[in-house]
N, C-alpha and C positions, 0 to 999 in steps of 0.2 A: 693506759686504757681503762676507762671506768666501766664497771659492771654493776648492773642493777641486781642485787642479790635476791629480791623478791620475784624477779622475772627471769632469772638466769636458768639456762639449760645448756647442756653440752654443745648442742648445735648452734645456739645463740652465740656462744663464744667462738665457735668455729667460723660462723658467718661474719662475725665482727672482724675477725682476723682477715678473712677473705675480702671483706669490704675495705679494710684499710689498705690492703695490697692493691685492690682495684682502684682506690682513690689515688694512690701514688702513681699508678700507671696511667689513669685517665685524666688525672688532674681535676677531678670533680668529686663532690660529695654524694653523688647518686649511687644507688646500689642496684643496677639493672639485673643482677643475677639472683636477687633474693627470692623472687617468686619461683624461679626454676629450682633453686635449692630447696625451697619449701616442698615443691613437688618431689624432688629427689629424696627428701626425708620420708615422705609418705611411701615412696617406692621402696625405700630401704626397709621400712617397717613391714610392708607387705612381703618383701623377699624373705625376711626372717620368719614370718608366720608361715609362708609357703614352704620354707625349708624345714620348719618344724613338722608340718603336715607330711612332707616327703619322708622325713625320718620315721614318723609314725607308720607310714605305709611300708617303709622298708622293714620295720619290725614285724609287720603282719603279712609279709610275702609268704607264699606257699611253695613247697618244692615241686619239681617236675614229677609227674607220675612215672613210676617204673613199669616198663612193659611186661607182659606176661611171659616173654621169652628171656627175661633177665636170668642171671645165674640162680641156681636153686637155693643157694644160701642167703639170697637177698630177699627183703620184703618187697613184694610187688602189689600195689593197690589194684592193678588190673586183674591180677589173679584173685585177690580178695573179693572183687566185685562179682565174680561168679557166684560166690556164696550169698552176697547181698541180693542178687536177682532171684536166687532160689528161695531164700527165707522171707524176703520182704515182698513177695508177690501179692499178699493180702494181709489184712489185720489178723493177729493171732493173740488176743488177750488171754490171760489166765482163765481156765475153765471152758474155753471155747473148743469146738471140734477142730478148728484150724490149727490150734497149738499142738494137737496130736501129730499132725503132719510135720510140723517143725521138729518135734522130738524125734520122729523117725529119721528125718534128714540128718540131724545132728549126731544121732547114734551111728548112722552109716558113715558119715564123714570122719568122725573120731576113730571109728574102727579102722578105716582105711589109713589113717595117720598113725596107727599103732598105739593109740592111747588107752585101749582096753576100757571103753566107757561103761559106767554104771549109772543106772537111774535110781535115785533115792526118793522113795515116796514116804512122806512124813506129814503128819498133822502138826501144825506149828502156829504159834502166836507171835506177831511182830514184836520186836524188841522196842519199838517206838509207838507212842500214843499220839494220835492226831486229833486235833480239835477236841470236841466233847466225846468222841467215839472211844469206847474201850478198844484197845489195840486190835487192829484187824487180824483175822486168823484165816486159815485155809489148809487145804490138802495140797501140798507142794510136791513137785516132781523135779528136783534138781538133777542135773547131768554132770558127772564128774569123771575126768580121765587123768591119767598120770603118764608123763614122759619121764621115765626113770633115769636118774643120774648114776654116776660111777660110785658115789658115796651116799647111798639112799638114806643112811642114818642121820645125815645133816638135815636141819630144818629146810623145808622146801619153799620154793617161790610159788605163790598162787596167782594165776592170771584169771581175772573174774570179769564176766559181763552177764547181763540178763537177757534172756531170749523171749520174754513176753513183751507185748506191746500195749499201748493205750488202746481202748476198745475199737475205735474207728480209724486207727492209723496203721498203715503198713509197717511203720517204724524202721525205714531204711537208715535213718540217723540214730534214733533212740529205740533200741540199742543194737540193731542188726549190724551196724558198722563196727561196734565193739566185738560182737560175736565173730564176724568175718575177719577182723584184725587178729583175734586170738587164734583162729584156725590157721591163718596164714603164718603166724608166728610159730605155731606147732609144726607146720610143714617145713619152714626154714630151719628150725632147730633139728629136726630129724635129718635134713639134708646135710647138716654140718657135723652131726655126731653128738653124743651125750655130753652134758655138762657134769660138773661135780655134784651139784644139787639136783634133786628131782624138781620138775616143774608140773604143778597141778593145774589143770584147766577146769574151771568151774563155771557152768552156765546156769544161772539161778532162775527160778520161776517166781512169779508174784512180786517182782520189784515195783511195778506200777501200782499194785494193790496195797503196798505199804511195807516193802522190804521183807516180806514174809519168807521167801525162799532163803535169803541170806541169813535171816534169823534162825531158820531150821538148820542150816549147815553149821553155823558157829555155835549152836546150842548142843547138837547131838551127833553130828556126822563123825564117823571113826577117823577121818583124815584130819580133823581140825587141830588135833594136838601136835601134828607134825609140820604145821605151817610156821614159817619164820618171817615172811614178808608177803603183803597183799598188794597187787597192782590192779586197780580197777579201771575199766574202760567204759566211758559214758558219752552221751551227746545231748545237747540241748538246742537242736536245730540240725541243719544238714550242710553247713559250710563253716569256713573260718579255720584258723590255726588251732591245733590241739594244745590246749593249755594244761599245764600241770598245776592245778588250782588248789590242791589240798594235800597235806601230809599229816602223818602222825606226829605226836610230840617227841622231842628228842631226835630231831631229824638231821643232825649234823652229818652223820655217815651217809644217809640217803642222799642229801643234797651234794655232798662231795662226789659221790658216784655219778649222780646226774650231771654235775658240772664237767667231770672228766670224760663222760661217755657221749653226750648229746652234741651234735654239730650245730643244730639250729634250735636252741632252747626257747621255751616260752613259759616263763614262770616268774612269779613275784611273791615274796613273803608278805607284802601288804595284802594282796588278794587272798592268800591263804589264811592270814590272820582274821580278816573280815569275814571270810566264808565260815569260819568256826562259830562266829556269832550270829549267823543268819539262820533262819528256820528251814533251811534246805537240807535234805538228806539223800544219800545214795547208799547202795549196798555196802560201800566201804565204811559207812557210819557204824554198822553193826560190828565189823571187824575191829575198828578203833575202840569201840566200847568194851571189847574183850581184851584190850591192852596190846593188840598186835601192831606191828609197824606196817605202814602202808603209804601208797601214793595214789592220787586220783587224777585221771586225764579225761578231758572232754573238749570238743569243739562246740561253739555256741552261736555260730553265725546263722543268719536267715531263720530267726526263731518263729516265723509264721508257720514253718513246717513242723514245729514241735507239737507232738500229740495230735496232729491233724492228718487228713487224707493226702496232704501235699508231700508227706515224707515218703516218696517213692524212690526206687533205685535210680531212675533216670534223672532225678533232681539232686541226688547226693553228689557233693563235690568230691571227685576222686582224689584231688590233690589234698584235701583235708584228711581223707583216709590214709593217704601216703604219709602225711606228717605224723599221724598217730603211730603208724608202724615204724617210721624212722626213729621215733623215741623209744617205743616199747621193746622192739627186738633187741637193740643194743643194751638196754637196761636189763632185760632178762638174762642175756648172756653174761653181762658184767656181774650181776648179783649171783648168778648161777655158779660163778667161779670164785666168789668172795670167800675169804676165810671166816668172816663173821657177819651176821645180820643183826647183832644186838643193837638196841636203841641206846643213845647217849642221853645225858642229862640236858644238854643244851639244844636250842633251836638255832639254826643258822639264819642269818639275814641274807637275802639273795634277790636278785632281779636280773633279767637278761638285758643286755645293752643292744637294743634294736635287733634282737634275734641273732646277733653275731656270736656272742658268748655270754656266759653267766658270771656275774660278779657275786662273790660269796665271801662273807666274813663272819666271825663269831660275835656273840652278843657284846663282849667286852669292847670290841672295836666299835660297835655301834654306839655304846656309851661314850667312848673316847671321841668319836667324831661329833657326837651331839654336843659334848662339852667344849670341844675346840670351836665348833661353828658358833654356838651361843656365846662362848667366852670371847671370841674375837669380835663379835658384834657388840656385845656389852662394853668391851674395852674401848673400841674405837669410838662409839657414841659417847662414852663417859669422858674420854680425853677431849673429844670435840666440844662437849659441853663445858668442860673446865676452861678450855682455851677460848671459849665464846665464839667458836666458828659456827655453831648452831645454837638455837634457843630451845629450852625445854617445851615451850608452847608449840613450837613447830614440830617437835617430836610427838607430842600428844596429838596434834592435828594429823600427823602421818599415821599413827596407830589407829586413831578413830576413823580416819578416812579410808584406810585399807579395810577395816571391818565394815564400814558402810558400803564399800564396793562389793564385798562378799555377800552381804545381805541383800543389796540391791540386785545383783545378778540372780540370786536365788528367787527373789520376788518376781522378777520379769519372766524367768523360766517357768515358774509355777503358774503365772498368768497365762502364758502361751499354751502350756499343756492342758490346763483346765478349759481354756477356750476351744482348743482342738477337740477335747473330749466331749464338750457340749455340742459341737458341730456334728460329731458322729454318734451322738447319744441314741438315735433311733435306728442305727445300723445294727443288724443282728450279729455281725461278726465281732467277737470280743478281741480279735487280733487285728482289727482294722488299722489302728495306728501303728502297731508293731510292724505291719507290712510296709509301712512308709519310712523305714529306717534310712534309706538313702536320701530322703528329704529332711528328716528330723535331725540328722547329724550336722549337716551344714547350717540348718536353721538354728540349732543350739549354739554352734560356734559363732555365727553372726550376732545373734541376740546377746550372748554373753560378752563377747569382745566389744560390741557396740555400747552396751550398758557400762562396761568398765571404762571405755574411752570418754563417755559422757560424764561420769562421776570424777574421773581423773581431771578432766577439763575444769570441773567445778573447783577442785583444789587449786588449780592454777589461777582461775579468774576470781575466786572468792565470792561467788554469787549463788548461795545454796537454795534460796527460796523457791525459784521455779522448779528446780530439779527435785527438791524435797516434796513439793506439791505433786509433781509427776509420779513419784514413787508411792505416795499415799493413795492417789487415785488408782494406780495399778494394783496395789495391794488390796484395796477395797473391792475393785472389780474382780480380782482373782478369788476373793473370799466369797463373793456372791454368785459366781458362776456355778450352776449346778447345785449340788448339795453344799450348804454353807460350811466353810472351813476357816477357822480363826488363824491358822498357821501363816498364810501369806500376808494377812493383815498385820499380824504381830511383827513379822519380819520387816514389812514396809515402815511401820511406825518407828521401830528401833533404828532402821537405816536413815529415816528422815531426821530423827533427833540427833544422830551422830553427824549427819551432814551439817545440820544447823550449828552444832557445837564446835565441830572440827574444821569447817571450811567457811567460816564467816568472813575471812579476808584472804587475799592471795598468799600462797605459801612458797618459800624458796625450795628448790628441788632437794638440796643436801639435807636440810632438816626434816622435810617430809619423808624422804627416802630412809633416813636413819630411824625415824619413828616407826615406819612400816616394817623395816628389817628387825627392829627390836621386838615388835609384836610377833613376827614369824619365829624369832628365836625363843620367845616364851612359849609359843604353841609347840615348837619342836621339842622343848624339854618336857612339856606336859604329855605329848604324844610318846616320847621316849619312855615315860613312866607307865602310861596306860597301854600303849601298843608298841612295845620295843621293837618288834619285828617288822613294823610298818613305818617307823619314824623316818626312815630314809627318804620318804616322800617330801619331807620338809627340810631334813638335814642337808641333803645334797644341793638343793637350790640355795640354801643358806651359805654353804661353802663356796659355791660358784659365784655368788654375789658379794662375797667378802672383798674381793679386789675392786669391783666398781664402787663399793661403799667407801673404801679407803681413798680411792681416787677423788671422789666427790667431796669428801670431808677435808682432805689434807693437801691435795694438789689439783684443784680444779683448772688451773691454768694449763696443765698438761693434757687435759682431756681432749683437746682438739688435735693433738699430735697423732701420728699414725699408731704409735704404741698405745696411747691412751684410748683411742677409738677402738682398737682391738680388745683392750681390757673391758670396755663397755659392751661391745657387740658380741664377742664370742660366747660369754656366759649366757646372754639372751638367746643365742641360737641353740646352745645345748639344752637350756631349760625348756625352750619351745618344743624341741624334739622329745625330751623326756616326758613332759606333760602330755604331749600328743600321743605318745606310746601308751602310757598308763591310762590316760583319760579315755582312749578308744576302747580299751578292754573293759573298763567299768561301764562305759556307755553301751557297749555291745550287750552286756548282761542285763542292765537295768534302765538305760537311758531313754529307750523308746517310750516307756511309760513314766519315767521319772528323770527327765533331763537335768534336773538340779544336781544330779550326781556328778555332773561335770564341773560344777561351780569351783571347787578347790583347785582344779587343774587350770581352769581359765584364770583364776586369781593369780596363781604363781606366774603364768605367762605374762599377764599384765604388769606385775611387779617387775619382772625382768626387762620388760620393754619400757618402763616408766622413764628412764633417762633419755630414751629416744623420742618418746611422745611428749615430754614435758614442754609446755608453751608452744606446741606445734600449732600452726595457724588453723583456725576453724576446727579445732579438735572436738568441741562439743557439737558443732553442726554435723560433722562427719559421724560422730557417735550416734546422734539421733537418726541419721539416714541409715546407718548399719542396723540399728535397733529395728527400724521400720522394715527393713529388708528381712531380718530374721523373723520378726513376727508375721510378716507376709508369707514367708515360707512355711511356718507352722500352719497358718490358715489354709494355704494351698495344699499342704499334705493332708489336712483333714478333709478338704473338699474332694481331693482325689480318692481318699479312702472310702468315700460314700459310693463310689462306682466300682462294683466288683470286677475283678480281672482274673485271668488264669493264675497269676502269681499271688493275688491277694483277694481270694474269693469270699463271697458271703457264706457265713456258717449258719446253717439252719437246723432246727430241732423240732421234732414232733414225736411224742411217745404216747403209749396207751396205758391207762391204769384200770385194772379189773378188780373191783372191790366185790369179791365173791360173797361175803357175808351180807352185804347190803344189796346184792343183785343188781349192780349198776356198773357202767363203764364210762370212761371219760377220755377224750383226747386232750393232751396237755403240751404246752410249750412255755419256755421261759420268756421268749420274745418273738414278736412278729417280724417278718422281713418285708422289705419294700416291694419285692417281686410278687408277693402274695402266695408263695408256696405254703408257708406255715398256715395261713388262713384257710387255704383249700384243704390241707390235711386235717385241720381241726374240725372243719364243718362238713366233712365228707358224709356224715350220717344225718345231716340236716339240722344239727344243733347250731346254736349261736355262741361264739367265743366271748367269754367275759373273764375279767380278772377275779381270782379267788385263791383260797388257801389250799395247799396240799399237805399241810402239816400231818404227821411229823416228818414227812419225806424231805421237805424244805421249809425254811422259815420265810422265804420270799414268796410273794404272791406270783401266781402263774396265770397264763391264759388257759382257760378250761372250757371245753365244749362237750355237751352230752354225746355219748356214743352208743351204738348198739351193744347189747350185752354179748360178750364173746364166750365161747365154750372153752374153759380151761379146767384142769383138774385142781381141786383145792389142795394147796400144800398141807403137809402133815404138821400139826401144831398141838403138842400135848404138854400140859404143865401140871406138875404134882408137887406136893409138899409133905414133909414128914418131920416129926419131932414134937416137942412140947415146951411149955414155959418160955424161956428166953433163948432157946436153941432150936431153930428150924432150918432144915435143908431143903431148898427148892431145886427141882430138876425140870429142865425144859428140853424137850425133844422135838426137833424140827427136821423136815425133809422136803426137798424139792420134788415136785410131781409133774413138771412140764419141761424137763431138760434144761433147767435154768443154769446160767453161768455162775451165779452166786446168790446167796440169800442175805437179807439184812433184817435183823430183828430189832425192833424198837421197844424198849421196856420202860415203864413208868411205875415205880413202886411207891407205896405210901410210907415205907420205912427204908432206911438205907440198907442196901444189900452188899455184903462183903465176900471176900474169898472166892472171887469169880474164877471158874475154870471152864475152858472151852476144849472139849475132847481131851479132858484130863491134863491140859496144858494151862499153867497159871497165867492169868491175864492181869495186867496192872490196873490199879484204880478200883473205884467202887461205883455202884449205881446209886445216885443220890435221890433222896425222897422228893417226889413231886416233879421231877424232870424226865423228859424223854431222852434216853441214852441209846444210841445205835450200837449194835454188835454185828459185824459183818464176817461171813465165812465164805471164802472163795473156793471155786472148783469143787463144790460139794457133791455134784452129781445127784443121784437119787438116794445116796446113803444118808442115814440119820445123823444129824449133828446134835450133840448133847452139851448143854450148859448146866452147871451147878452153881448155886449161890447160897450164902448163909444169911439168915435174918435173926436179929435179936428181938424176939417178941412177935406178937401177932401183927398182921398187916394184910395188904392187898397189892396186887400187881396187875397192870394192864400190859398186854403184849400185842403188837402188830407186826406181822411178818410180810416181807416183800420178797418174792422170787422173781429174779430178773431173767427174761428170755430175750434173745437177740433177734426178735422178729415181731411184726405186728400180728394181730389176730388173723386167722384164716378168713378169707372173704373180704379183707380190707382192699381199698382201691390202690392201684399202682399209680402214683402221682410222680411223673418224671421231674427231676430237679431242673430248675432254670439254668441257663448258661452261667458259668462261673459261680456256682453254688455247690457246697459240699455239706454232707451230714456231719453233725458235731454232737458231742456229749452223749445224751441218751436217745438220740434220734434213731428210730427204727426198733426201739425196745418196747417190750410189754412188761409192765410191773403188776404182778399178780399178788393181791393182798388177802391175808386171812388174819383173824383176830381171836384172842382168847383172854379170859380174865380169871384170876384165882384169888380167893381169900383164904387165910389160914389162921 
């Protein structure tokens, strides 16, 4: 039987065998079953993709909620929800009157649980600096209680959550769910009796303001020296499984305990490794900076509720809270009885297998697997080259073609999201697209797989010109949509060049696949060097695809037999499941605004399916149709995002600025809404809204309308200087006079100011000459806040102070919100401004 090596695929061989059998039976040369078999191949591919999605869904299943009449020693989310309803009845940001009610509730609950709670009041500066701001500071009131163990001298377990919320959010998810879970853990521990180690429960203040409460605790609290392990509870949304997404370094013992203890794990060292390199922080960041061991847990589903008024107890997924407790309570008990909590030198490599159990191995095993996977790939392709079963040009085409597919998928996904963002550009809600997650996920899947199928068909057919032109047009369009971006255009140009160079003629499957696998092997080794705890993302698929590679290179005639087909299809099924599981987690965190994050996972799925897709009839046509469907879903999602709903409301903002020194007031908003509420709010005093600057409060232009002058008390602002020659000490004293939740001071010196202290607490950084630098102090009340700064030589400094009050001026109109609209950011605030200048 003659086989065309340039057009050969596994199923071509299988069909030729079937055809020969049919010819012997029918006595003719016709193949009446070819079309049906072509259809069956498409069905088989869809089955594999569907099975991968099913495995991904399996990994993200949530436990049944445990009822409130469950045994007292068990964690019950239904019981914890009582605390959620009590605490998250309304927003309670740091410095607000509402947070005082939360403190009283927590003190009473902890007392009833026998934790002997103490409230620690402390002026503190955050351990972290954000943007240009000198690290935020404030008067924090942490609440701490201890469930004493039988060996209290041993280092304790710290269970931590923050009880403050974002300004306009009830915070049922972030982080009332964490507080409620901690209280339910304390209740369950008390029901079971003491552990060896004490368990400290810390509810921090000022996390949303910049980790200020955690900074206060780990800097000066008397209990800090007795802590051996920190378990932090967080949320970024109000649904989804509770991910263990961050650990301290040297986590081998922590992961071993987690693996042995948790029945339904949700963790991946790739995610933990990437999170360390992201600009995100939680209270655990402060503990890790102090060298403590720790683990971080959060659920991140339905992010449209994150920091918004949608984060209510009724919307919180009780099963997500149950999953949080199902992990934390067993961990606290296990660590509470552990002989040692010391950190080790090594970080484990780990990932859960579809939520069923955790796969864990040490770094040396990771290196061994990487070398085995890459070595096997290099060896097989090298032998095949020597034996002339494949050509090196075909391998280069495979490597270049796979890279072209990667860049092509990224280009199309960037085009889609930038087009969607353009469609919703005039919508006031910044979460408009995030609320369309259920549309954007399948849209990304369709567009990514469709682009991959289109480009894979180009490798088979060897006609790159029209597809390369298509990518160039897509990249140019993506670059020009909205604000110009050169990134999608650059990706498209490189992808088009690779297509032109690598796919100029039809490619045989074996050589192309070998080249693609060689590229993955090289990338796996690079990833093993740069991100050793995340390299399993490439190493595992490489290992799974080793057998299909060997079959295609050395025994293609056996590929159509049952065992051969199993060798080809089972790895594809497993890889589709693994990539669906990992890709979903990353898409959940970033994909709604950056769908290209799914590109590597889509690429691995396509590579695993390549032997099944190769030379499939109408592959390019089907790819184009799927691309169109995916792009259409992106457009549909953006169109639906333009219409506010109860689950995806319009987010509106209007606030008042009272410039007392200039004797004027203004109504201000960052964006107008289509319902007209913002316009009515801004023009309520008869003014006309125009774009203008509110610097230094914000660098972006805002809509501003003149307002009636309001009666506010001028905040206290006193600036003095002492010294001579090259040594001057500046002292700034400021105080709120209108019950403000916080104050923000903007300083613009003519010379650099060093040695900044806020309420005698050292602040990092300096005040640069000629720049406005903000300094924020939260929960200041009416007490005087003092800053001291040193200057080398004479100079001058301008100061503008903002006192933020959570209400509009008296006499303002009550303007009801339109249906499906909620207040956001600074809406409902008054910013009271005072100025002073000093030369010395």
